[in-house]
N, C-alpha and C positions, 0 to 999 in steps of 0.2 A: 456648238450651240452658243448663241449670244443672247444677252439680255438687255432690255431697255427699262430703265427705272425712272419713274416720274415723281416729282414733288407734287403736293396737293395744291396748297394756297399759292396763288400767283402763277400757277401753271395750269393745273386741271380745273381749279375753281379760282374765282376771284377772292382775295383775302380781305379781311377787315382790319388788320393791324395798322395799315397806313392811314385809313380813315380815322381810327382811334388816336393815333399819334397826332394827326393834324388837328384833332379836336382838343387835345391836351394843351394846357399852358406850357410854355418852353420849360419851365422849371419842374414839370410833372412828367415829362417825356420819358425820363429814365425810369420812373415808377411804373409807367404803362408797359415798358419793355420788361421790367422785373416781374410784374404780374403775369404777363404773357409767358415768360420763361417758366414761372412756377406752374402754370397750366401745362406747358409743353413737357416738363419733367413729370407731371402726374401728381404734384403735391396739392393740387386744388381739384375739386369737382367742377364741372362746367357751371353749375349753379353758383358755386362760390366764386368762380372767376367773373361771372356776370355781375354778381352783387358787388365784388371788389372794383371792378371796372366802373360800374355805375357810381359808386361812392367817390372814386378817384376823379371822375370827370363831371361830377355834379349833375348826373343824369338819372332818370329812373331806370329800373331793370328792364322795363318794357322798351324804353328807348334803345338801350344797348342790345337787347334781343333783336330789335327791328334792324339795327345796324348789321348784326351777324347775318340775318336772313337776307338782307339787300345785297351784301357782298358775296354771298355764296351762290354764285351763278356758274353753271357748268360751262366749260369751254368745249361746246359740243364738237367743233371740228377736230379737237385733239381726242375726244372720246371715240369719234369715227376712226381716227388714225390708229388708236389702240386696237379697235376691232379688226382693222387691216393688218396689223402686226400679228394678231392672234391667228391669222390664216397662214402665217409664214413659220419657219422653224426658229422662233424667237420667244423667249420668256419675257413676261412683263411684270414689273414690280412697282410697288408704291412705297415711298419713304418720306414720312412727313414729321415735322415737329408739331405736335398737337396733343391735346388732352385725350383721355381715354374714350370719351363719348363721341369723338369726331367720326370715326369710321361709320358707325351705324346711322349717324345723322346725315351723311352725304352719299353713302353707297348702300346698295342692297346686299343682303347676305349672298346672293348669287354672284354679284360683281366682285365681292371680297374673296369668294371662294372658287375662283377658276373662271368666272364669266368675264372678268376684265383682267384680274391680277392673279399670277401664279403664286405670289407671296407678297405680303406687305408688313411694314413695320411702322408703328406709331411711337414716337419717342417716349411718351409717358409710360408705356408698357415696358420700356427697357431701361429707363433712368439715364439714357444717353441721348444727347441731341446732336443734330448736325451743327457744326461741321466736324465733329469728332470722327476720325477715320474708322473707329470701331464699328460704328453703326452701319456704315456702308458694307463692311466685311460680313457682318451678321446677316444682312439681307442677301448678299451674293451667296452665302452658304445656304440660306433658305431656298434660294432659287436653284441651287445645285450648279452654279456657274462660277468659274474663277473670276475674281474681281477684274482682271485684265480683259475679260470678255464682256464686260458691262459698260454701259454708257448711262450716265445720270443727267437728267433734264431738270434743271432748277433755275429759279429766277434770282437767286442770291449768289453773288461772286464767292462769298466765303464758303458756301455749301458746295459750289463746283470745286473749290480748292481742296475741300475735305475729301470729296470723291476722288480727286486726282491723287491725294496723298495716300488713299486706300488702294491705289493702282488702277482705278477706273479712268475712262475717258469722261469728259463732262461737256455739256452744252449749256451755255448760259442762255436761258429763255428770254428772248426779246419779243418774238412773234411766232405764230404757228408755222408758217411756211419755211422760215429759216430753220426752226427746230426740226421740222419733219425732214427737211433736206439733209441736215447733219446726221440724223438717225438713219435715214436711208443710206447715206454714204457708209456709215459705220457698219451696217449689217450687210452691205454689199447688194442692196436691192434698189434699183433705180426706179 
């Protein structure tokens, strides 16, 4: 059995980090990244993250919340592809660097518990973030599939490198059709 693991932001959903970085003054961009990492590690609640980002960027919390909502758009063709994968002898996982509140904000309980994903990991719940190879191995174990039988689809090169360091194959996500073709080739289904 093989497994396909998807990143959330930048793959299954549009992400807000790049928008926030573009709004930040050049000298504040590292602080934006640091605050985002604190959220990813689970050191901040989503509310504290929103307040911190608003203060950092000189915006209201409502403005920051609106950015989060605008950028959280489902990549429906990829969700449809996951449903296709679920009909095959393939396990599907979700691995994302995000805060604890993210899964329930973006996915239904049914999707998280077998409707879309056989297993998922949110970095803040483990205290490990991508590209640390350990987080990929933890998810492979949860899926019950050896790391060598997994493929990670991610939009960040460093996260693809982390997956490969864990023994997985990786697909850098640039567009839906290219990613789907790489996954089909990996699982041996044309």
